[in-house]
C-alpha positions in Angstrom: -11.3 -14.4 17.9 -8.1 -16.3 16.9 -9.2 -18.6 14.9 -10.8 -15.2 12.3 -7.2 -13.9 13.1 -5.6 -16.9 12.1 -7.8 -17.6 8.7 -7.3 -13.8 8.1 -3.6 -14.1 8.3 -3.8 -17.3 6.3 -5.3 -15.9 3.4 -3.2 -13.1 3.4 -0.3 -14.8 3.3 -1.7 -17.3 0.5 -2.6 -14.3 -1.9 1.3 -13.3 -2.1 2.3 -16.6 -1.9 0.1 -16.9 -5.4 0.5 -13.6 -6.6 4.7 -13.7 -6.5 4.1 -17.4 -8.1 2.5 -16.1 -10.4 4.9 -12.9 -11.1 7.5 -15.8 -11.6 6.5 -18.1 -14.2 6.0 -15.0 -15.9 9.6 -14.1 -16.1 9.7 -17.6 -17.3 7.7 -17.3 -20.4 9.7 -13.8 -21.2 6.1 -11.4 -22.0 7.1 -8.1 -20.8 3.4 -7.0 -20.4 2.5 -10.0 -18.4 5.5 -9.7 -16.3 4.4 -5.5 -15.5 1.2 -7.1 -14.9 2.4 -9.8 -12.5 5.1 -7.9 -10.6 1.8 -5.1 -9.9 -0.4 -7.7 -8.4 2.6 -9.0 -6.1 3.2 -5.7 -5.3 0.4 -5.0 -4.6 -0.1 -8.3 -1.9 3.5 -8.3 -0.5 2.5 -5.0 0.7 -1.1 -5.8 2.4 0.8 -8.7 4.3 3.3 -6.1 5.3 0.2 -3.6 6.1 -1.5 -6.2 7.8 2.2 -7.0 10.2 2.1 -10.8 8.3 5.3 -10.0 7.2 7.7 -7.6 8.6 8.2 -4.2 7.0 11.4 -5.0 6.4 11.1 -8.5 4.8 8.4 -6.7 2.0 11.1 -4.1 0.8 13.2 -6.9 0.1 10.9 -9.1 -2.0 9.9 -5.8 -3.9 13.8 -5.0 -4.5 13.9 -8.7 -5.2 11.2 -8.3 -7.3 11.9 -5.2 -9.7 15.7 -6.9 -10.3 14.5 -10.1 -11.3 12.1 -7.9 -14.1 14.7 -5.4 -15.4 17.0 -8.6 -15.7 13.7 -10.0 -17.8 13.7 -6.4 -20.0 10.5 -5.7 -18.1 10.1 -1.5 -17.8 9.8 -0.8 -14.4 6.1 -0.5 -13.0 5.9 2.9 -10.7 5.2 2.5 -7.4 1.3 4.1 -6.4 1.3 7.1 -5.0 -0.2 7.8 -1.9 -2.8 10.0 -1.2 -2.5 13.5 0.1 -5.4 13.4 2.4 -6.6 17.1 2.0 -5.8 19.5 5.4 -9.5 21.8 5.8 -9.0 25.0 6.4 -8.2 26.2 9.5 -10.7 29.1 10.4 -10.3 31.5 13.3 -13.4 31.8 15.2 -14.6 34.2 16.9 -15.8 34.2 20.0 -19.1 36.7 20.0 -18.8 39.9 21.2 -20.5 41.0 24.4 -23.2 43.2 24.2 -22.1 46.5 25.5 -23.5 47.8 29.2 -25.5 50.3 29.1 -24.4 53.4 30.9 -26.6 54.6 34.3 -27.3 58.4 34.2 
C-alpha cells in the first residue's frame, strides 16, 4: 500500500519538476507563446500536487505567483486561471404526501 502511494507521489513530484524546468527553459528562450503554454502546464502540475497533498497549498500559491511574476517580466501575456465548473444543483421540488382516502360516513 505504501509503495503504491510512494510511486504515485514520486511520479507527481517528477511531473511538477519537469513542468517547472520546461517553463524556466521557455523563459530563457524568450518565446512568449511557448512561455504561456509551459506556464499553463506548470500551474496545472502545481495544482495537481497541491490537491494530492504532495506540496502544501500555500507553497503551491507561492510557486504559481513566482511563475506569473517571471512570465510577466519576460513579457508574456498573463495566463487566465481556469474557472471552476459550477456544479448544477437539482431543482428542489416539494414532494407532497399522498392524500389519504376519506373514510365513508355511515348513517
